[in-house]
mmJSON file of the N, C-alpha and C atoms, coordinates in Angstrom:
{"data_MODEL":{"atom_site":{
"group_PDB":["ATOM","ATOM","ATOM","ATOM","ATOM","ATOM","ATOM","ATOM","ATOM","ATOM","ATOM","ATOM","ATOM","ATOM","ATOM","ATOM","ATOM","ATOM","ATOM","ATOM","ATOM","ATOM","ATOM","ATOM","ATOM","ATOM","ATOM","ATOM","ATOM","ATOM","ATOM","ATOM","ATOM","ATOM","ATOM","ATOM","ATOM","ATOM","ATOM","ATOM","ATOM","ATOM","ATOM","ATOM","ATOM","ATOM","ATOM","ATOM","ATOM","ATOM","ATOM","ATOM","ATOM","ATOM","ATOM","ATOM","ATOM","ATOM","ATOM","ATOM","ATOM","ATOM","ATOM","ATOM","ATOM","ATOM","ATOM","ATOM","ATOM","ATOM","ATOM","ATOM","ATOM","ATOM","ATOM","ATOM","ATOM","ATOM","ATOM","ATOM","ATOM","ATOM","ATOM","ATOM","ATOM","ATOM","ATOM","ATOM","ATOM","ATOM","ATOM","ATOM","ATOM","ATOM","ATOM","ATOM","ATOM","ATOM","ATOM","ATOM","ATOM","ATOM","ATOM","ATOM","ATOM","ATOM","ATOM","ATOM","ATOM","ATOM","ATOM","ATOM","ATOM","ATOM","ATOM","ATOM","ATOM","ATOM","ATOM","ATOM","ATOM","ATOM","ATOM","ATOM","ATOM","ATOM","ATOM","ATOM","ATOM","ATOM","ATOM","ATOM","ATOM","ATOM","ATOM","ATOM","ATOM","ATOM","ATOM","ATOM","ATOM","ATOM","ATOM","ATOM","ATOM","ATOM","ATOM","ATOM","ATOM","ATOM","ATOM","ATOM","ATOM","ATOM","ATOM","ATOM","ATOM","ATOM","ATOM","ATOM","ATOM","ATOM","ATOM","ATOM","ATOM","ATOM","ATOM","ATOM","ATOM","ATOM","ATOM","ATOM","ATOM","ATOM","ATOM","ATOM","ATOM","ATOM","ATOM","ATOM","ATOM","ATOM","ATOM","ATOM","ATOM","ATOM","ATOM","ATOM","ATOM","ATOM","ATOM","ATOM","ATOM","ATOM","ATOM","ATOM","ATOM","ATOM","ATOM","ATOM","ATOM","ATOM","ATOM","ATOM","ATOM","ATOM","ATOM","ATOM","ATOM","ATOM","ATOM","ATOM","ATOM","ATOM","ATOM","ATOM","ATOM","ATOM","ATOM","ATOM","ATOM","ATOM","ATOM","ATOM","ATOM","ATOM","ATOM","ATOM"],
"id":[1,2,3,4,5,6,7,8,9,10,11,12,13,14,15,16,17,18,19,20,21,22,23,24,25,26,27,28,29,30,31,32,33,34,35,36,37,38,39,40,41,42,43,44,45,46,47,48,49,50,51,52,53,54,55,56,57,58,59,60,61,62,63,64,65,66,67,68,69,70,71,72,73,74,75,76,77,78,79,80,81,82,83,84,85,86,87,88,89,90,91,92,93,94,95,96,97,98,99,100,101,102,103,104,105,106,107,108,109,110,111,112,113,114,115,116,117,118,119,120,121,122,123,124,125,126,127,128,129,130,131,132,133,134,135,136,137,138,139,140,141,142,143,144,145,146,147,148,149,150,151,152,153,154,155,156,157,158,159,160,161,162,163,164,165,166,167,168,169,170,171,172,173,174,175,176,177,178,179,180,181,182,183,184,185,186,187,188,189,190,191,192,193,194,195,196,197,198,199,200,201,202,203,204,205,206,207,208,209,210,211,212,213,214,215,216,217,218,219,220,221,222,223,224,225,226,227,228],
"type_symbol":["N","C","C","N","C","C","N","C","C","N","C","C","N","C","C","N","C","C","N","C","C","N","C","C","N","C","C","N","C","C","N","C","C","N","C","C","N","C","C","N","C","C","N","C","C","N","C","C","N","C","C","N","C","C","N","C","C","N","C","C","N","C","C","N","C","C","N","C","C","N","C","C","N","C","C","N","C","C","N","C","C","N","C","C","N","C","C","N","C","C","N","C","C","N","C","C","N","C","C","N","C","C","N","C","C","N","C","C","N","C","C","N","C","C","N","C","C","N","C","C","N","C","C","N","C","C","N","C","C","N","C","C","N","C","C","N","C","C","N","C","C","N","C","C","N","C","C","N","C","C","N","C","C","N","C","C","N","C","C","N","C","C","N","C","C","N","C","C","N","C","C","N","C","C","N","C","C","N","C","C","N","C","C","N","C","C","N","C","C","N","C","C","N","C","C","N","C","C","N","C","C","N","C","C","N","C","C","N","C","C","N","C","C","N","C","C","N","C","C","N","C","C","N","C","C","N","C","C"],
"label_atom_id":["N","CA","C","N","CA","C","N","CA","C","N","CA","C","N","CA","C","N","CA","C","N","CA","C","N","CA","C","N","CA","C","N","CA","C","N","CA","C","N","CA","C","N","CA","C","N","CA","C","N","CA","C","N","CA","C","N","CA","C","N","CA","C","N","CA","C","N","CA","C","N","CA","C","N","CA","C","N","CA","C","N","CA","C","N","CA","C","N","CA","C","N","CA","C","N","CA","C","N","CA","C","N","CA","C","N","CA","C","N","CA","C","N","CA","C","N","CA","C","N","CA","C","N","CA","C","N","CA","C","N","CA","C","N","CA","C","N","CA","C","N","CA","C","N","CA","C","N","CA","C","N","CA","C","N","CA","C","N","CA","C","N","CA","C","N","CA","C","N","CA","C","N","CA","C","N","CA","C","N","CA","C","N","CA","C","N","CA","C","N","CA","C","N","CA","C","N","CA","C","N","CA","C","N","CA","C","N","CA","C","N","CA","C","N","CA","C","N","CA","C","N","CA","C","N","CA","C","N","CA","C","N","CA","C","N","CA","C","N","CA","C","N","CA","C","N","CA","C","N","CA","C","N","CA","C","N","CA","C","N","CA","C","N","CA","C"],
"label_alt_id":[null,null,null,null,null,null,null,null,null,null,null,null,null,null,null,null,null,null,null,null,null,null,null,null,null,null,null,null,null,null,null,null,null,null,null,null,null,null,null,null,null,null,null,null,null,null,null,null,null,null,null,null,null,null,null,null,null,null,null,null,null,null,null,null,null,null,null,null,null,null,null,null,null,null,null,null,null,null,null,null,null,null,null,null,null,null,null,null,null,null,null,null,null,null,null,null,null,null,null,null,null,null,null,null,null,null,null,null,null,null,null,null,null,null,null,null,null,null,null,null,null,null,null,null,null,null,null,null,null,null,null,null,null,null,null,null,null,null,null,null,null,null,null,null,null,null,null,null,null,null,null,null,null,null,null,null,null,null,null,null,null,null,null,null,null,null,null,null,null,null,null,null,null,null,null,null,null,null,null,null,null,null,null,null,null,null,null,null,null,null,null,null,null,null,null,null,null,null,null,null,null,null,null,null,null,null,null,null,null,null,null,null,null,null,null,null,null,null,null,null,null,null,null,null,null,null,null,null],
"label_comp_id":["MET","MET","MET","VAL","VAL","VAL","ARG","ARG","ARG","VAL","VAL","VAL","ARG","ARG","ARG","CYS","CYS","CYS","PHE","PHE","PHE","THR","THR","THR","GLY","GLY","GLY","MET","MET","MET","ARG","ARG","ARG","ARG","ARG","ARG","TYR","TYR","TYR","LEU","LEU","LEU","PRO","PRO","PRO","GLU","GLU","GLU","GLY","GLY","GLY","LYS","LYS","LYS","GLY","GLY","GLY","ASP","ASP","ASP","PHE","PHE","PHE","ALA","ALA","ALA","ILE","ILE","ILE","GLU","GLU","GLU","LEU","LEU","LEU","ALA","ALA","ALA","GLU","GLU","GLU","GLY","GLY","GLY","ALA","ALA","ALA","ASP","ASP","ASP","LEU","LEU","LEU","ARG","ARG","ARG","ARG","ARG","ARG","LEU","LEU","LEU","LEU","LEU","LEU","ASP","ASP","ASP","ILE","ILE","ILE","MET","MET","MET","ASP","ASP","ASP","VAL","VAL","VAL","PRO","PRO","PRO","PRO","PRO","PRO","GLY","GLY","GLY","ILE","ILE","ILE","ALA","ALA","ALA","PRO","PRO","PRO","PHE","PHE","PHE","ILE","ILE","ILE","ALA","ALA","ALA","VAL","VAL","VAL","ASN","ASN","ASN","GLY","GLY","GLY","ARG","ARG","ARG","LYS","LYS","LYS","VAL","VAL","VAL","ALA","ALA","ALA","GLN","GLN","GLN","ASP","ASP","ASP","HIS","HIS","HIS","ARG","ARG","ARG","LEU","LEU","LEU","ARG","ARG","ARG","ASP","ASP","ASP","GLY","GLY","GLY","ASP","ASP","ASP","GLU","GLU","GLU","VAL","VAL","VAL","VAL","VAL","VAL","LEU","LEU","LEU","PHE","PHE","PHE","THR","THR","THR","HIS","HIS","HIS","MET","MET","MET","GLU","GLU","GLU","GLY","GLY","GLY","GLY","GLY","GLY"],
"label_asym_id":["A","A","A","A","A","A","A","A","A","A","A","A","A","A","A","A","A","A","A","A","A","A","A","A","A","A","A","A","A","A","A","A","A","A","A","A","A","A","A","A","A","A","A","A","A","A","A","A","A","A","A","A","A","A","A","A","A","A","A","A","A","A","A","A","A","A","A","A","A","A","A","A","A","A","A","A","A","A","A","A","A","A","A","A","A","A","A","A","A","A","A","A","A","A","A","A","A","A","A","A","A","A","A","A","A","A","A","A","A","A","A","A","A","A","A","A","A","A","A","A","A","A","A","A","A","A","A","A","A","A","A","A","A","A","A","A","A","A","A","A","A","A","A","A","A","A","A","A","A","A","A","A","A","A","A","A","A","A","A","A","A","A","A","A","A","A","A","A","A","A","A","A","A","A","A","A","A","A","A","A","A","A","A","A","A","A","A","A","A","A","A","A","A","A","A","A","A","A","A","A","A","A","A","A","A","A","A","A","A","A","A","A","A","A","A","A","A","A","A","A","A","A","A","A","A","A","A","A"],
"label_entity_id":["1","1","1","1","1","1","1","1","1","1","1","1","1","1","1","1","1","1","1","1","1","1","1","1","1","1","1","1","1","1","1","1","1","1","1","1","1","1","1","1","1","1","1","1","1","1","1","1","1","1","1","1","1","1","1","1","1","1","1","1","1","1","1","1","1","1","1","1","1","1","1","1","1","1","1","1","1","1","1","1","1","1","1","1","1","1","1","1","1","1","1","1","1","1","1","1","1","1","1","1","1","1","1","1","1","1","1","1","1","1","1","1","1","1","1","1","1","1","1","1","1","1","1","1","1","1","1","1","1","1","1","1","1","1","1","1","1","1","1","1","1","1","1","1","1","1","1","1","1","1","1","1","1","1","1","1","1","1","1","1","1","1","1","1","1","1","1","1","1","1","1","1","1","1","1","1","1","1","1","1","1","1","1","1","1","1","1","1","1","1","1","1","1","1","1","1","1","1","1","1","1","1","1","1","1","1","1","1","1","1","1","1","1","1","1","1","1","1","1","1","1","1","1","1","1","1","1","1"],
"label_seq_id":[1,1,1,2,2,2,3,3,3,4,4,4,5,5,5,6,6,6,7,7,7,8,8,8,9,9,9,10,10,10,11,11,11,12,12,12,13,13,13,14,14,14,15,15,15,16,16,16,17,17,17,18,18,18,19,19,19,20,20,20,21,21,21,22,22,22,23,23,23,24,24,24,25,25,25,26,26,26,27,27,27,28,28,28,29,29,29,30,30,30,31,31,31,32,32,32,33,33,33,34,34,34,35,35,35,36,36,36,37,37,37,38,38,38,39,39,39,40,40,40,41,41,41,42,42,42,43,43,43,44,44,44,45,45,45,46,46,46,47,47,47,48,48,48,49,49,49,50,50,50,51,51,51,52,52,52,53,53,53,54,54,54,55,55,55,56,56,56,57,57,57,58,58,58,59,59,59,60,60,60,61,61,61,62,62,62,63,63,63,64,64,64,65,65,65,66,66,66,67,67,67,68,68,68,69,69,69,70,70,70,71,71,71,72,72,72,73,73,73,74,74,74,75,75,75,76,76,76],
"pdbx_PDB_ins_code":[null,null,null,null,null,null,null,null,null,null,null,null,null,null,null,null,null,null,null,null,null,null,null,null,null,null,null,null,null,null,null,null,null,null,null,null,null,null,null,null,null,null,null,null,null,null,null,null,null,null,null,null,null,null,null,null,null,null,null,null,null,null,null,null,null,null,null,null,null,null,null,null,null,null,null,null,null,null,null,null,null,null,null,null,null,null,null,null,null,null,null,null,null,null,null,null,null,null,null,null,null,null,null,null,null,null,null,null,null,null,null,null,null,null,null,null,null,null,null,null,null,null,null,null,null,null,null,null,null,null,null,null,null,null,null,null,null,null,null,null,null,null,null,null,null,null,null,null,null,null,null,null,null,null,null,null,null,null,null,null,null,null,null,null,null,null,null,null,null,null,null,null,null,null,null,null,null,null,null,null,null,null,null,null,null,null,null,null,null,null,null,null,null,null,null,null,null,null,null,null,null,null,null,null,null,null,null,null,null,null,null,null,null,null,null,null,null,null,null,null,null,null,null,null,null,null,null,null],
"Cartn_x":[0.851,0.0,0.902,0.61,1.351,0.394,0.861,0.058,0.433,-0.568,-0.337,-0.939,-0.125,-0.575,-0.331,-1.342,-1.229,-1.418,-0.634,-0.716,-0.807,-1.151,-1.295,-2.033,-1.492,-2.171,-2.382,-1.733,-1.903,-3.191,-3.82,-5.08,-6.162,-6.097,-7.123,-7.093,-5.993,-5.862,-6.206,-6.64,-7.062,-8.339,-8.526,-9.812,-10.95,-12.049,-13.182,-13.614,-13.787,-14.242,-13.185,-11.928,-10.88,-9.859,-9.263,-8.106,-6.911,-6.074,-4.977,-5.585,-4.861,-5.414,-4.312,-4.732,-3.817,-4.194,-3.188,-3.436,-2.53,-3.073,-2.311,-1.8,-0.489,0.121,0.815,0.965,1.69,3.142,3.73,5.132,6.007,6.905,7.813,7.25,6.023,5.435,6.259,6.382,7.118,6.145,6.695,5.859,5.094,5.667,4.941,3.639,3.674,2.457,1.423,1.861,0.953,0.343,1.157,0.658,-0.325,-0.073,-1.013,-2.359,-2.331,-3.564,-4.341,-3.623,-4.259,-4.671,-4.409,-4.717,-3.97,-2.734,-1.889,-1.293,-1.536,-1.011,0.516,1.074,2.532,3.297,2.698,3.375,3.495,2.785,2.854,4.041,4.926,6.108,6.083,5.342,5.248,6.542,6.697,7.748,7.257,8.127,7.75,8.756,8.234,9.078,8.505,9.391,8.999,9.75,8.985,9.561,10.504,10.097,10.845,12.02,12.223,13.344,12.838,13.396,13.026,13.471,12.561,12.863,12.326,12.756,12.288,11.093,10.422,9.235,9.527,10.785,11.104,11.43,11.301,11.553,10.54,11.027,10.156,9.628,8.341,7.681,7.679,7.659,7.61,6.437,5.988,4.914,5.306,4.392,4.626,5.198,5.544,6.069,5.005,5.473,4.604,5.053,4.149,4.429,3.782,4.55,4.033,4.214,3.123,3.132,2.665,3.388,2.881,3.493,2.774,3.273,4.287,5.2,6.192,5.486,5.866,5.256,5.944,5.162,5.714,5.766,6.863,7.003,6.771,6.722,6.521,6.662],
"Cartn_y":[-1.172,0.0,1.241,2.166,3.419,4.552,5.488,6.656,7.813,8.51,9.598,10.887,11.952,13.284,14.233,15.024,15.961,17.391,18.288,19.708,20.514,21.764,22.747,22.128,22.281,21.836,20.345,19.557,18.101,17.617,18.461,18.048,17.69,18.273,17.976,16.515,15.813,14.413,13.422,13.936,13.048,12.324,11.09,10.42,11.281,11.297,12.152,11.961,13.078,13.049,12.679,12.581,12.174,13.282,13.298,14.14,13.235,13.102,12.149,10.751,9.822,8.484,7.431,6.202,5.063,4.187,3.56,2.729,1.504,0.397,-0.842,-0.93,-1.089,-1.19,-2.533,-2.984,-4.222,-4.071,-5.153,-5.124,-4.624,-3.704,-3.155,-1.986,-1.55,-0.416,0.839,1.666,2.916,4.086,5.264,6.454,6.783,6.488,6.748,5.946,4.713,3.887,4.561,5.073,5.777,6.987,7.758,8.941,8.54,7.408,6.911,6.567,5.882,5.52,6.775,7.827,9.088,9.934,9.463,10.19,11.514,11.541,12.725,12.668,13.671,13.657,13.562,12.852,12.697,14.012,15.093,16.382,17.098,16.631,17.234,16.614,17.453,16.968,17.496,16.834,17.325,17.115,17.887,17.607,16.376,15.386,14.143,13.849,13.578,13.14,11.828,10.901,9.642,9.561,9.447,9.38,10.556,11.734,12.956,13.234,12.4,12.613,12.8,13.807,14.051,12.866,12.394,11.251,11.512,10.687,10.767,9.83,9.98,9.175,7.691,7.32,5.897,5.234,5.984,5.45,4.342,3.199,2.07,2.244,1.995,2.156,0.858,1.015,-0.127,0.037,-1.077,-1.049,-0.133,0.753,1.674,3.024,3.208,4.502,5.588,6.818,7.986,8.871,9.102,9.895,11.261,12.316,13.686,14.245,14.795,15.357,16.804,17.676,19.034,19.637,20.596,21.258,22.318,22.599,23.645,24.989,25.819,27.141,28.089,28.952,29.958,31.293,31.995,33.305,34.396,35.622,36.68,38.039],
"Cartn_z":[0.0,0.0,0.0,-0.876,-1.009,-0.661,0.145,0.539,-0.381,-0.923,-1.878,-1.327,-1.342,-0.926,-2.094,-2.437,-3.553,-3.066,-3.643,-3.321,-4.608,-4.482,-5.571,-6.758,-7.958,-9.171,-9.293,-8.499,-8.59,-7.942,-7.14,-6.493,-7.511,-8.7,-9.712,-10.168,-9.887,-10.303,-9.193,-8.049,-6.97,-7.37,-6.889,-7.142,-6.617,-7.333,-6.984,-5.536,-4.863,-3.49,-2.47,-2.892,-1.96,-1.783,-0.601,-0.359,-0.6,0.371,0.269,0.198,-0.438,-0.56,-0.515,-0.325,-0.344,-1.528,-2.137,-3.307,-3.251,-3.685,-3.791,-5.218,-5.382,-6.705,-6.844,-8.075,-8.334,-7.885,-7.436,-7.007,-8.152,-7.851,-8.856,-9.646,-9.33,-10.053,-9.785,-10.823,-10.647,-10.572,-10.358,-10.22,-11.49,-12.65,-13.904,-13.921,-13.404,-13.331,-12.436,-11.293,-10.394,-11.103,-11.797,-12.513,-13.604,-14.274,-15.289,-14.655,-13.526,-12.818,-12.429,-12.063,-11.668,-12.868,-14.091,-15.33,-15.445,-14.966,-15.122,-16.529,-17.371,-18.737,-18.755,-19.746,-19.83,-19.863,-20.365,-20.436,-19.104,-18.089,-16.755,-16.027,-15.516,-14.805,-13.376,-12.495,-11.118,-10.344,-9.278,-8.303,-7.546,-7.394,-6.723,-5.621,-4.437,-3.329,-2.797,-2.498,-1.869,-0.55,0.515,1.861,2.132,1.625,1.896,0.983,-0.043,-0.974,-2.394,-3.093,-4.484,-5.333,-6.198,-7.06,-8.464,-9.411,-10.794,-10.996,-12.131,-12.408,-12.582,-12.835,-12.972,-11.625,-10.535,-9.191,-8.887,-8.453,-8.104,-6.687,-6.545,-5.255,-4.465,-3.139,-2.231,-1.281,-0.75,0.233,1.383,1.766,2.873,2.476,1.2,0.752,0.866,1.116,1.084,-0.074,-1.008,-2.2,-2.037,-2.32,-2.302,-3.707,-4.245,-5.598,-5.563,-6.254,-6.449,-7.695,-8.264,-9.455,-9.037,-9.936,-9.687,-9.677,-8.758,-8.643,-9.635,-10.224,-11.136,-10.414,-10.595,-9.97,-11.012,-10.541,-11.514,-10.922],
"occupancy":[1.0,1.0,1.0,1.0,1.0,1.0,1.0,1.0,1.0,1.0,1.0,1.0,1.0,1.0,1.0,1.0,1.0,1.0,1.0,1.0,1.0,1.0,1.0,1.0,1.0,1.0,1.0,1.0,1.0,1.0,1.0,1.0,1.0,1.0,1.0,1.0,1.0,1.0,1.0,1.0,1.0,1.0,1.0,1.0,1.0,1.0,1.0,1.0,1.0,1.0,1.0,1.0,1.0,1.0,1.0,1.0,1.0,1.0,1.0,1.0,1.0,1.0,1.0,1.0,1.0,1.0,1.0,1.0,1.0,1.0,1.0,1.0,1.0,1.0,1.0,1.0,1.0,1.0,1.0,1.0,1.0,1.0,1.0,1.0,1.0,1.0,1.0,1.0,1.0,1.0,1.0,1.0,1.0,1.0,1.0,1.0,1.0,1.0,1.0,1.0,1.0,1.0,1.0,1.0,1.0,1.0,1.0,1.0,1.0,1.0,1.0,1.0,1.0,1.0,1.0,1.0,1.0,1.0,1.0,1.0,1.0,1.0,1.0,1.0,1.0,1.0,1.0,1.0,1.0,1.0,1.0,1.0,1.0,1.0,1.0,1.0,1.0,1.0,1.0,1.0,1.0,1.0,1.0,1.0,1.0,1.0,1.0,1.0,1.0,1.0,1.0,1.0,1.0,1.0,1.0,1.0,1.0,1.0,1.0,1.0,1.0,1.0,1.0,1.0,1.0,1.0,1.0,1.0,1.0,1.0,1.0,1.0,1.0,1.0,1.0,1.0,1.0,1.0,1.0,1.0,1.0,1.0,1.0,1.0,1.0,1.0,1.0,1.0,1.0,1.0,1.0,1.0,1.0,1.0,1.0,1.0,1.0,1.0,1.0,1.0,1.0,1.0,1.0,1.0,1.0,1.0,1.0,1.0,1.0,1.0,1.0,1.0,1.0,1.0,1.0,1.0,1.0,1.0,1.0,1.0,1.0,1.0,1.0,1.0,1.0,1.0,1.0,1.0],
"B_iso_or_equiv":[0.0,0.0,0.0,0.0,0.0,0.0,0.0,0.0,0.0,0.0,0.0,0.0,0.0,0.0,0.0,0.0,0.0,0.0,0.0,0.0,0.0,0.0,0.0,0.0,0.0,0.0,0.0,0.0,0.0,0.0,0.0,0.0,0.0,0.0,0.0,0.0,0.0,0.0,0.0,0.0,0.0,0.0,0.0,0.0,0.0,0.0,0.0,0.0,0.0,0.0,0.0,0.0,0.0,0.0,0.0,0.0,0.0,0.0,0.0,0.0,0.0,0.0,0.0,0.0,0.0,0.0,0.0,0.0,0.0,0.0,0.0,0.0,0.0,0.0,0.0,0.0,0.0,0.0,0.0,0.0,0.0,0.0,0.0,0.0,0.0,0.0,0.0,0.0,0.0,0.0,0.0,0.0,0.0,0.0,0.0,0.0,0.0,0.0,0.0,0.0,0.0,0.0,0.0,0.0,0.0,0.0,0.0,0.0,0.0,0.0,0.0,0.0,0.0,0.0,0.0,0.0,0.0,0.0,0.0,0.0,0.0,0.0,0.0,0.0,0.0,0.0,0.0,0.0,0.0,0.0,0.0,0.0,0.0,0.0,0.0,0.0,0.0,0.0,0.0,0.0,0.0,0.0,0.0,0.0,0.0,0.0,0.0,0.0,0.0,0.0,0.0,0.0,0.0,0.0,0.0,0.0,0.0,0.0,0.0,0.0,0.0,0.0,0.0,0.0,0.0,0.0,0.0,0.0,0.0,0.0,0.0,0.0,0.0,0.0,0.0,0.0,0.0,0.0,0.0,0.0,0.0,0.0,0.0,0.0,0.0,0.0,0.0,0.0,0.0,0.0,0.0,0.0,0.0,0.0,0.0,0.0,0.0,0.0,0.0,0.0,0.0,0.0,0.0,0.0,0.0,0.0,0.0,0.0,0.0,0.0,0.0,0.0,0.0,0.0,0.0,0.0,0.0,0.0,0.0,0.0,0.0,0.0,0.0,0.0,0.0,0.0,0.0,0.0],
"pdbx_formal_charge":[null,null,null,null,null,null,null,null,null,null,null,null,null,null,null,null,null,null,null,null,null,null,null,null,null,null,null,null,null,null,null,null,null,null,null,null,null,null,null,null,null,null,null,null,null,null,null,null,null,null,null,null,null,null,null,null,null,null,null,null,null,null,null,null,null,null,null,null,null,null,null,null,null,null,null,null,null,null,null,null,null,null,null,null,null,null,null,null,null,null,null,null,null,null,null,null,null,null,null,null,null,null,null,null,null,null,null,null,null,null,null,null,null,null,null,null,null,null,null,null,null,null,null,null,null,null,null,null,null,null,null,null,null,null,null,null,null,null,null,null,null,null,null,null,null,null,null,null,null,null,null,null,null,null,null,null,null,null,null,null,null,null,null,null,null,null,null,null,null,null,null,null,null,null,null,null,null,null,null,null,null,null,null,null,null,null,null,null,null,null,null,null,null,null,null,null,null,null,null,null,null,null,null,null,null,null,null,null,null,null,null,null,null,null,null,null,null,null,null,null,null,null,null,null,null,null,null,null],
"auth_seq_id":[1,1,1,2,2,2,3,3,3,4,4,4,5,5,5,6,6,6,7,7,7,8,8,8,9,9,9,10,10,10,11,11,11,12,12,12,13,13,13,14,14,14,15,15,15,16,16,16,17,17,17,18,18,18,19,19,19,20,20,20,21,21,21,22,22,22,23,23,23,24,24,24,25,25,25,26,26,26,27,27,27,28,28,28,29,29,29,30,30,30,31,31,31,32,32,32,33,33,33,34,34,34,35,35,35,36,36,36,37,37,37,38,38,38,39,39,39,40,40,40,41,41,41,42,42,42,43,43,43,44,44,44,45,45,45,46,46,46,47,47,47,48,48,48,49,49,49,50,50,50,51,51,51,52,52,52,53,53,53,54,54,54,55,55,55,56,56,56,57,57,57,58,58,58,59,59,59,60,60,60,61,61,61,62,62,62,63,63,63,64,64,64,65,65,65,66,66,66,67,67,67,68,68,68,69,69,69,70,70,70,71,71,71,72,72,72,73,73,73,74,74,74,75,75,75,76,76,76],
"auth_comp_id":["MET","MET","MET","VAL","VAL","VAL","ARG","ARG","ARG","VAL","VAL","VAL","ARG","ARG","ARG","CYS","CYS","CYS","PHE","PHE","PHE","THR","THR","THR","GLY","GLY","GLY","MET","MET","MET","ARG","ARG","ARG","ARG","ARG","ARG","TYR","TYR","TYR","LEU","LEU","LEU","PRO","PRO","PRO","GLU","GLU","GLU","GLY","GLY","GLY","LYS","LYS","LYS","GLY","GLY","GLY","ASP","ASP","ASP","PHE","PHE","PHE","ALA","ALA","ALA","ILE","ILE","ILE","GLU","GLU","GLU","LEU","LEU","LEU","ALA","ALA","ALA","GLU","GLU","GLU","GLY","GLY","GLY","ALA","ALA","ALA","ASP","ASP","ASP","LEU","LEU","LEU","ARG","ARG","ARG","ARG","ARG","ARG","LEU","LEU","LEU","LEU","LEU","LEU","ASP","ASP","ASP","ILE","ILE","ILE","MET","MET","MET","ASP","ASP","ASP","VAL","VAL","VAL","PRO","PRO","PRO","PRO","PRO","PRO","GLY","GLY","GLY","ILE","ILE","ILE","ALA","ALA","ALA","PRO","PRO","PRO","PHE","PHE","PHE","ILE","ILE","ILE","ALA","ALA","ALA","VAL","VAL","VAL","ASN","ASN","ASN","GLY","GLY","GLY","ARG","ARG","ARG","LYS","LYS","LYS","VAL","VAL","VAL","ALA","ALA","ALA","GLN","GLN","GLN","ASP","ASP","ASP","HIS","HIS","HIS","ARG","ARG","ARG","LEU","LEU","LEU","ARG","ARG","ARG","ASP","ASP","ASP","GLY","GLY","GLY","ASP","ASP","ASP","GLU","GLU","GLU","VAL","VAL","VAL","VAL","VAL","VAL","LEU","LEU","LEU","PHE","PHE","PHE","THR","THR","THR","HIS","HIS","HIS","MET","MET","MET","GLU","GLU","GLU","GLY","GLY","GLY","GLY","GLY","GLY"],
"auth_asym_id":["A","A","A","A","A","A","A","A","A","A","A","A","A","A","A","A","A","A","A","A","A","A","A","A","A","A","A","A","A","A","A","A","A","A","A","A","A","A","A","A","A","A","A","A","A","A","A","A","A","A","A","A","A","A","A","A","A","A","A","A","A","A","A","A","A","A","A","A","A","A","A","A","A","A","A","A","A","A","A","A","A","A","A","A","A","A","A","A","A","A","A","A","A","A","A","A","A","A","A","A","A","A","A","A","A","A","A","A","A","A","A","A","A","A","A","A","A","A","A","A","A","A","A","A","A","A","A","A","A","A","A","A","A","A","A","A","A","A","A","A","A","A","A","A","A","A","A","A","A","A","A","A","A","A","A","A","A","A","A","A","A","A","A","A","A","A","A","A","A","A","A","A","A","A","A","A","A","A","A","A","A","A","A","A","A","A","A","A","A","A","A","A","A","A","A","A","A","A","A","A","A","A","A","A","A","A","A","A","A","A","A","A","A","A","A","A","A","A","A","A","A","A","A","A","A","A","A","A"],
"auth_atom_id":["N","CA","C","N","CA","C","N","CA","C","N","CA","C","N","CA","C","N","CA","C","N","CA","C","N","CA","C","N","CA","C","N","CA","C","N","CA","C","N","CA","C","N","CA","C","N","CA","C","N","CA","C","N","CA","C","N","CA","C","N","CA","C","N","CA","C","N","CA","C","N","CA","C","N","CA","C","N","CA","C","N","CA","C","N","CA","C","N","CA","C","N","CA","C","N","CA","C","N","CA","C","N","CA","C","N","CA","C","N","CA","C","N","CA","C","N","CA","C","N","CA","C","N","CA","C","N","CA","C","N","CA","C","N","CA","C","N","CA","C","N","CA","C","N","CA","C","N","CA","C","N","CA","C","N","CA","C","N","CA","C","N","CA","C","N","CA","C","N","CA","C","N","CA","C","N","CA","C","N","CA","C","N","CA","C","N","CA","C","N","CA","C","N","CA","C","N","CA","C","N","CA","C","N","CA","C","N","CA","C","N","CA","C","N","CA","C","N","CA","C","N","CA","C","N","CA","C","N","CA","C","N","CA","C","N","CA","C","N","CA","C","N","CA","C","N","CA","C","N","CA","C","N","CA","C","N","CA","C","N","CA","C","N","CA","C"],
"pdbx_PDB_model_num":[1,1,1,1,1,1,1,1,1,1,1,1,1,1,1,1,1,1,1,1,1,1,1,1,1,1,1,1,1,1,1,1,1,1,1,1,1,1,1,1,1,1,1,1,1,1,1,1,1,1,1,1,1,1,1,1,1,1,1,1,1,1,1,1,1,1,1,1,1,1,1,1,1,1,1,1,1,1,1,1,1,1,1,1,1,1,1,1,1,1,1,1,1,1,1,1,1,1,1,1,1,1,1,1,1,1,1,1,1,1,1,1,1,1,1,1,1,1,1,1,1,1,1,1,1,1,1,1,1,1,1,1,1,1,1,1,1,1,1,1,1,1,1,1,1,1,1,1,1,1,1,1,1,1,1,1,1,1,1,1,1,1,1,1,1,1,1,1,1,1,1,1,1,1,1,1,1,1,1,1,1,1,1,1,1,1,1,1,1,1,1,1,1,1,1,1,1,1,1,1,1,1,1,1,1,1,1,1,1,1,1,1,1,1,1,1,1,1,1,1,1,1,1,1,1,1,1,1]
}}}
């Protein structure tokens, strides 16, 4: 089971009616698989942290991981 927390622009990809959520993924699933399940378009490149560390989309997830997703903030 992987726990997912979304902030800023990534909240739009949360399952309907849910805030943070937990999901069961196949063994060896990577973050790209999680993003596909959430219907995040391939062109979206969120900041991703797993267990408090920045990782890439090819990072493999393990049972008990906590994933945090948020879009990069734009300044002006």
